[in-house]
C-alpha positions in Angstrom: -12.4 23.5 57.7 -15.8 21.9 58.2 -18.3 21.3 55.4 -22.0 20.8 56.0 -24.1 19.5 53.1 -27.8 19.8 53.1 -30.8 19.8 50.8 -31.2 16.1 49.9 -34.5 14.4 49.8 -36.9 12.4 47.7 -37.9 13.7 44.3 -39.7 12.2 41.3 -38.0 11.7 38.0 -37.9 14.9 36.1 -37.9 17.0 39.2 -35.4 19.3 40.8 -33.4 19.7 44.0 -30.8 22.2 45.2 -28.0 21.0 47.5 -26.0 23.4 49.6 -22.6 23.0 51.2 -21.7 25.5 53.9 -18.0 25.9 54.8 -16.8 27.0 58.2 -13.5 27.3 60.0 -10.4 28.5 58.2 -11.9 28.8 54.8 -10.3 30.4 51.8 -11.7 31.6 48.5 -8.7 29.9 46.9 -10.2 26.5 47.5 -11.5 24.4 44.6 -14.8 22.8 45.6 -16.7 19.9 44.2 -19.6 17.5 44.5 -19.2 13.7 44.4 -21.8 11.0 44.9 -21.8 7.4 45.9 -24.5 4.8 45.2 -24.8 1.5 47.2 -22.2 -0.9 46.0 -20.4 1.6 43.8 -17.3 3.7 44.2 -17.6 7.4 45.0 -17.7 9.3 41.7 -17.1 12.8 40.5 -20.2 14.9 39.7 -19.1 18.5 39.3 -16.6 21.0 40.5 -15.8 24.7 40.5 -12.4 26.3 40.5 -11.1 28.7 43.1 -12.2 31.8 41.2 -15.6 30.4 40.3 -14.8 31.2 36.7 -14.6 27.6 35.5 -16.8 24.6 36.2 -16.4 21.0 35.3 -19.0 18.3 35.1 -19.3 14.6 34.5 -20.8 13.7 31.2 -23.8 12.1 33.0 -24.9 15.4 34.5 -24.0 17.9 31.9 -26.9 20.1 30.9 -28.9 19.0 34.0 -26.7 19.9 37.0 -25.1 23.3 37.7 -22.6 24.2 40.4 -22.1 27.6 41.8 -20.5 29.2 44.8 -21.1 32.3 46.9 -17.7 33.2 48.4 -19.2 35.9 50.6 -21.4 33.2 52.3 -18.8 30.5 52.1 -21.4 28.3 50.5 -21.5 26.1 47.4 -24.6 25.0 45.6 -25.6 22.2 43.3 -28.8 22.8 41.3 -30.1 19.5 39.9 -32.7 19.5 37.2 -34.3 16.8 35.0 -33.3 14.3 37.6 -33.2 10.6 36.8 -33.4 7.5 39.0 -29.7 6.9 38.3 -29.0 10.1 40.2 -30.0 8.4 43.4 -27.0 8.5 45.7 -25.4 10.1 48.8 -24.0 13.4 47.6 -20.8 14.7 49.2 -19.3 18.1 49.0 -15.5 18.5 49.1 -12.9 21.2 49.2 -9.2 21.3 48.2 -6.6 23.6 49.6 -5.0 23.8 46.2 -6.0 25.7 43.1 -6.7 22.5 41.1 -6.1 22.5 37.4 -8.5 20.8 35.1 -6.7 17.5 35.0 -6.8 17.2 38.8 -10.2 18.7 39.7 -12.1 15.5 39.0 -9.9 13.3 41.2 -11.4 12.8 44.7 -7.9 12.2 46.1 -7.1 15.9 45.4 -9.6 17.0 48.0 -8.7 17.6 51.6 -12.1 18.3 53.3 -15.3 16.4 53.0 -18.9 17.0 54.2 -21.0 14.3 55.8 -23.1 13.6 52.8 -26.8 14.2 52.0 -29.0 11.5 50.6 -30.8 12.0 47.3 -33.5 9.6 46.1 -35.1 9.9 42.7 -38.2 7.8 42.2 -39.3 6.6 38.8 
């Protein structure tokens, strides 16, 4: 499975961006998928994830109410809509997929993900 993230860029505080993650290869609608981000000097952190059916989503407290994850299984694509962005959202954003139907207690753990995209850089200016 290959994941290709896109849509990053420079945005002013308060603005919006939409990231996309296209999956190719031996994909499955059973995969849980998520977004993580990493700022310089910091560890990669969980942002948001969606379960295999798309019926449940999970988000970090720092992005709740501002970011929304969705997936289009027919297109093998996942999206991250980011609104009301803040300078602290500046990071490289990575999409990831897990072969397992992750339960809520596991879906925030980056070690549960098997496939990773190359990352797309997001910069929010103040």
